[in-house]
N, C-alpha and C positions, 0 to 999 in steps of 0.2 A: 465488634466494630460496626459503627453505623454506616448505612449506605446500602442501596439495593439496585441491582442492574439486571437487565434482560439482554441476552445475546441472541441475535437473529442470524442464523446460518452457522452450522457446526461443521464446516470443513476444517482443514488444518489450522487456519488462523483463528476462526471462531471458537473452536474447541480449546485451543491454548488460552484464549482470552477468558473463556468461561472458567477453566482450571485456575488461571492466575488469580482471578478475583475471588473465587470460592476458597482457595487455599489461604487467602489473606483475611478470611473471616467475614466477607460480605455476604449478604443475601443475594443469591443469583438464580436465574433460570435460563436455560438454553432452549431454543426451539428450532426445529428444522422440518422441512417437508419430507425428508427421507427417513424411513424407519431405521435403516442401517446406521445413519448418522446419530440418531437418538440413542440407539442401543450402544453404540461405541462410547458415547458420553456416559451412559449409565454404568457401563462396565468399569469406568474410571471412578465411579462413585459420585458423579456429578448429576445434579437435578436437571432433567431435560424432558421435553415432551414434543409430540408431533404438532406441527402448526406452521404457518407461513406468515409473511409480513402483513397480510391483509387481516390477520386474526389477532394482532398484537393487543388492540384495545380490549377485545373480549377476554383474552387470556389474562391480562392484568386485572381486569374487573373480577373475573371468576376466582382468581387466586387471592384477591384482596391485597395486591401488592402496591407499595408506594415506591414507584420506580424513579430513581434519580436520573438515569440515562439508559437509553437503548443503544447497544453496540451493534452496528450493522456490518456483517461480514459475508456479503453475497457477491456472486459474479457480477461483472460490470453490465452484463446484458439485462439484468433486472434491478440493479442497484439504485438507479435514479428513481424509478417508480416506487421502490420500497421506501427510500428515504422520504420522498414526497408524501407518501401515504402515512408514514409514522409520525412525521412532524405535524401533519394536518390533523392527526388525532390528539395532538397536544403533548407529545413527549420530547424531551431533550434527546438528541442523537449524536453519537460519535461514530463516524462512518469511515470505512476503508475501501468501499467499492469503487473500482476504477472504471467509471462509465464514460461514454463518449460525450454526453451532454455537458454543458457548461454548469459547474456547481453554483455559480452566482445566480442562476435562474431560480434557485431554491431559497434565496434570501427573503423574498417577499412572503413566502409561506411561513418561514420561521418567525419573521417579525410579526406577522398577523396573529400567530398563535402564541406569541410571547414565550418562545422556547429557545434554547441554545442549540445550534447546529454546528458541530465541528466537522468539517469535511476533510477528506484526504489525510486521515490521521494514522497513516501506516509508516512504512520505512522511507519510501520514495515514490510518490510524494508523501510527506509527513515529516519524519525526522529531518530529512534533507531540507525542506522548507524552513523548519524551525531553526536549523543552523544558519541558513542564509539570513533569516531575520536577526539572529544573534550577531552575525557579522556586520549587518547594516547598523545595528545599535552600537556596536563596540568600535568600529573603525570607519563608519560611513562607507561601507563597501560599494564600489562602483562596477566591479566585475565579479561574477560568480560562476564557478565551474563545478558541476555536480557529476561525479562518477559513481555509478552504482550498478551492482550486478548480483543476481542470484545464480550461482554456478555450481557445478558438481565439485565436491571437495577434492576428488582426484581428477586430474586433467584427462586421463585416459579412461574414465568410467564409461563413456559412450562417445560416438563421433561428434555429437553436438556439444558435449561438455556441460550438459544441463541435468537438472533433477526436477521431478514433478512435485515441487514443494508449494506451489500455489496454482491457481486456476490456469489450466493449459490454454483455454480459450483466450484469457487475458494475455498470456505469454505470446501467443501468435499475433495478437493485436499490436504488440510492440513494433512489429516489422511492417505492418500495413497502414498504421495511422501516420499521416504526415506530421513531422516533428517541427514544432515551433521553437524558435530561439530569438534572442534579441541582440542586435548590433547597433550601437549608437542610438538607442532609443527607438529603433524600428524593429517590428516583428518580421522575421524571415521564416520561410517554410522550406523543408527539405524532405525528400523521400528517404527513409532510413536505408533502404536497399539500393540507393543510387550512389552512395558515397564509398570512398575507400576508408577503411578503419585506421585510426591512429593507434599508437602504442603507449601504454602508461605503466610505469613500474610502481607496484604496491609493496612497501616494506614487509618482508616476511613471506610474501607470496611470489614475487618475481614479476615478470612482464605479462600484462593482459592487453587485449585490444579493446578499443572503444569506438562507438559510433552514436550519432544523434538518435535520441528517442523522444517521444512527446510526453515528458514528465514534468515540465515546468508548471503547467496548469494554472493555479491561482497566482503564482509568482509573476506571471505576465501582467496581471492587473495590479498587483501590489507594488511592483517596482518597475514601471514601464519605461523609466528614463535611464536604465542601466546602460553602461557603455558596452558591456557584453554579459550575456547570461545564457547558459545552455545546460541541458542534462545529457549525459552520455551513458549508454549502457555498457557495462564491462562484461567481457566474455574471454574465454581462453583463446589464444591466437588461432586463426583459421576458421573460426566459427561463422563470421559473416559471409565469407565466400561460399561456404556450404549452404547457408540459408538462401543466398542468391540463386544457387543452382536449383534448389528445391522449388523456389518461386518460379523460375523459368520453366520447370517441368509442369507447373500448374497445381502443385500440391497445396498452395495457400489460397487457391481460388474459391469463391463462394458460389459460383454458378454451378447448378446441378448437372451431373452427368447421368446418362441412362445406363445403369448396370443391371443386366438381367431383368429389365422391366421396372426397376426401382430407381427413383431419383436420389442421387447421392452427391452431396457437396464434397469435393476433394478436401477442403479445409476441415470439415467435420471428421472425415475418415482419418486425416493426418493427426488431428487432435486426439482421436481415440487411440491411435498407434502410440503417440507420445505418452499418453496417460498410462498405457500398459508398459511400454518399454523403459520409461524413466522411473517407474514406481520402485521405491526401495533404495534409490540412489542417494547417498549422503550428499547434502548440499552445503554451501558456504555463502554467506552474505557479506558483501564488501561495499562500504560506502565511504567515499572521500569527498569532502567539500572544501574547495579552495576559494578564498575571498580576498580581493585586492582593492586597495585604495591608495591615495597619496600618503596615508598614515602608516601603511605597511601591509602585511599579508597575514591572514589567519588560515591555518590548515587543520581540519578535523578528520579523524579516521575512526571508523567503526568496523570491526571484523567480528562476525558472530558465527560460531560453530554449532553443529547439532549436538544433541546428547542422545542417550539411549531411548528417550521417549518422544522427543520433539525435533522437528527439522529446524535448521537455522532460520529459515524464512518465517516459520510460525512464531518462533521465539522473538525475533526482531520486530515483526509487524505487530503482534499482539501486545508486546511489552509497551510500545509507544501508545497504542490505542487504549490499553487499560490504564496507563498513567494519566492520559488526558481525561478519561472517564472519571477517574478519582478526582481530578481537578474540578471537573464540572460539578461533582457532588459536594465538594468542599468549599469552593470559592464562589463569590458572587459575580460570575461572568456576565458580560452584557448580553442581552437577548438578541437573537438574530444569528446570522452566519458568522462563524469565526474560522479563519484559515490558520494553519500551523505557524506560518511566519509571524503572525500577530503575537503568538505566545513567546516566540523568540525575541521580538522587539520589546516586550515588557520584562524588565529586569526581575521582578518578583515572580511572575509566572515562569520565566525561564529557569530561575533557580529551583523552583518546585519541581518542574518537569525533569530537570537534570538529576535531581536527587532521587526521584521516583524510578527513572529508568536505570540508574546506577544500582539501586537496590535489587533490580530485576536482572542484574548481570549484563546489562548493555552498557559497555564502557566507551564513552566518547573521549578519544585521545587527541589532545591538541599538540601538534608537533611542528 
């Protein structure tokens, strides 16, 4: 099979993306700055080596690779700089890093280099945006409700009902970043920890709670005149109240405390505790997108379970990312920045993406 890909960052999602493309017969290489991450990939029989995003150009040149796209799977804290560096070196990029910076700021770099940059190509943002785009195309949707959550498969697995299936630092960010949503074409902002959660019943799972989080990202610019559009995070009931209590105790603060002469940020300490205590907990990914217009209502549901080798979050996120990377290699996509909702708006691209994720076991159920 033709096609060559480089995966930068071999955490849970990046490793799954590398495995996905390798087992489909593509030429792939994974790089990570962590020796342990590289060894983990090699134990799975995957080609990997030490390196970071600043060395992508040298690695590709030394290996004589003809790379169709670089998949970026890094924490949000370094994701923006990594993407900027890689596209500036002249490579197509498919990115899932959830950084605080505005992805549209990278459009100029991609256009200047004549490369394709697909941003937010994960599950949410990512597949969620794609489905909103499909809803606008099919029924001219004027309202969009996105409900998404990565939760523990068993409600009683731990007090927070979570699993460490993705970057814990990015997880904590969900509660601290002001959430943007749209009401009658105007952007509103809310503190996720300041609201009372709602309740939402998911077929087959029962009742979950939901609250605003800042996941609309590029949708805010793509569909600014929506009557209503918001993303809500799904959690097991009681979760948000517990997070509010932890925040009031100061465990989410970034300001250093002096502990035995050492400066320690409570948030970093809390992240380390979560990383340890949630490790090994089976997760579940739930995505529901509801779109409304005068023409009717569309409802999409995706539920992804883990298997013996991969977390549900790794499977869900990497499957959409790898599918988009395949499209970048196969199709003559326009140069510059591409957001997932654009792929949903295009009937042909949408059909291709749906077929690719279906083959990967990610089933979008319309109900």
